[in-house]
C-alpha positions in Angstrom: -185.4 -87.6 -32.0 -186.2 -84.6 -34.1 -188.0 -84.6 -37.4 -187.9 -81.4 -39.5 -190.3 -80.1 -42.1 -189.7 -77.3 -44.6 -191.6 -75.6 -47.4 -189.9 -73.7 -50.2 -192.7 -71.3 -51.1 -191.3 -67.9 -51.7 -187.7 -68.9 -50.8 -184.6 -69.2 -53.0 -182.9 -72.5 -53.0 -179.8 -71.2 -51.1 -182.0 -70.0 -48.2 -183.7 -73.4 -47.9 -180.4 -75.2 -48.0 -178.9 -72.8 -45.4 -181.8 -73.5 -43.0 -181.3 -77.2 -43.5 -177.6 -77.0 -42.8 -178.1 -74.8 -39.7 -180.5 -77.4 -38.3 -178.0 -80.1 -39.0 -180.3 -82.0 -41.4 -178.5 -85.0 -42.9 -181.2 -86.1 -45.4 -184.0 -84.3 -47.2 -187.1 -86.4 -47.9 -188.9 -84.9 -50.8 -192.6 -85.8 -50.3 -194.0 -84.1 -53.4 -196.0 -86.2 -55.8 -194.4 -84.3 -58.6 -190.8 -83.3 -57.9 -190.8 -80.6 -60.5 -191.1 -76.9 -59.9 -191.3 -73.6 -61.7 -189.2 -72.1 -58.9 -185.6 -72.2 -59.8 -183.6 -74.9 -58.0 -186.4 -77.0 -56.8 -186.8 -79.6 -59.5 -185.6 -83.1 -58.4 -182.4 -83.3 -60.3 -181.1 -79.8 -59.6 -182.3 -79.9 -56.0 -180.6 -83.3 -55.4 -177.3 -82.1 -56.9 -177.3 -78.9 -54.8 -178.1 -80.8 -51.6 -175.3 -83.3 -52.3 -172.9 -80.4 -52.8 -174.0 -79.1 -49.4 -173.5 -82.5 -47.7 -177.1 -83.4 -47.5 -178.6 -86.6 -48.9 -181.7 -86.4 -51.0 -184.5 -89.0 -51.5 -187.7 -88.5 -53.4 -190.6 -90.4 -51.8 -193.2 -89.9 -54.5 -195.8 -92.2 -53.0 -196.0 -89.8 -50.0 -197.1 -86.9 -52.2 -200.6 -85.8 -52.0 -202.9 -86.7 -55.0 -203.9 -83.8 -57.4 -207.3 -83.6 -55.7 -205.6 -83.1 -52.4 -203.3 -80.4 -53.8 -206.3 -78.6 -55.3 -208.1 -78.7 -52.0 -205.1 -77.3 -50.1 -204.6 -74.5 -52.6 -208.3 -73.5 -52.0 -207.7 -73.5 -48.2 -209.8 -76.7 -47.7 -207.4 -78.3 -45.4 -209.8 -80.9 -43.8 -210.7 -82.0 -47.3 -207.0 -82.3 -48.2 -206.4 -84.3 -45.1 -209.3 -86.7 -45.9 -208.0 -87.2 -49.5 -204.5 -87.8 -48.2 -205.7 -90.3 -45.6 -207.3 -92.3 -48.3 -204.1 -92.1 -50.3 -202.0 -93.3 -47.3 -204.2 -96.4 -47.1 -202.7 -97.7 -50.3 -199.9 -100.3 -49.9 -197.3 -98.3 -51.9 -197.9 -95.2 -49.8 -197.6 -97.2 -46.5 -194.4 -98.9 -47.8 -192.9 -95.5 -48.6 -194.0 -94.3 -45.1 -192.1 -97.2 -43.5 -189.1 -96.2 -45.6 -189.4 -92.6 -44.3 -189.7 -93.9 -40.7 -186.5 -95.9 -41.0 -184.7 -93.0 -42.6 -185.8 -90.6 -39.9 -184.7 -93.0 -37.2 -181.2 -93.4 -38.8 -180.5 -89.8 -39.8 -181.6 -86.2 -39.0 -184.4 -85.9 -41.7 -186.4 -83.1 -43.1 -189.6 -83.4 -45.1 -189.9 -81.0 -48.0 -192.9 -79.8 -49.9 -194.0 -76.5 -51.4 -196.2 -74.8 -48.9 -194.5 -72.3 -46.6 -197.1 -72.9 -43.8 -196.9 -76.5 -42.7 -200.4 -76.4 -41.3 -201.9 -76.4 -44.9 -199.5 -79.1 -46.2 -199.7 -82.8 -46.2 -196.2 -83.0 -44.8 -197.8 -82.0 -41.4 -199.9 -85.2 -41.6 -196.8 -87.3 -42.1 -194.9 -85.5 -39.3 -197.9 -85.8 -36.9 -198.0 -89.6 -37.5 -194.3 -90.0 -36.9 -194.6 -87.9 -33.7 -197.5 -89.9 -32.5 -196.3 -93.3 -33.3 -192.5 -92.9 -32.8 -192.2 -90.0 -30.5 -190.4 -87.6 -32.9 -190.3 -84.0 -31.9 -191.4 -82.0 -35.0 -189.5 -78.8 -35.9 -190.9 -76.7 -38.7 -188.1 -74.7 -40.3 
């Protein structure tokens, strides 16, 4: 089982969708706390519509987004701090429920996790992917 991750930083929407299609992704799990973007094509409604046109399902799992303090830490390059903040966030029941939803989705369809950062190492989507790899044996592919 493969699990994909993708960041859209510095990329036009068409390029991101092309990479998803090339990988055979069937559903994009948006794991941003705020599914709005100043980058054209990456706000929830527009992105979801564009993905559907490309034959890819879209789901926004807001509870899997990192809290503002975690986003701020990541922006400043404090990755361990971001991971600590995100771990606390994931201990919340709504976050764990959303994670279980993600797990079932990824087991059923070829799924990609979407967030902003181009480099998955500095993004909380890596934490989610690592957990699915460890607990469920997913092979993680960073697009």
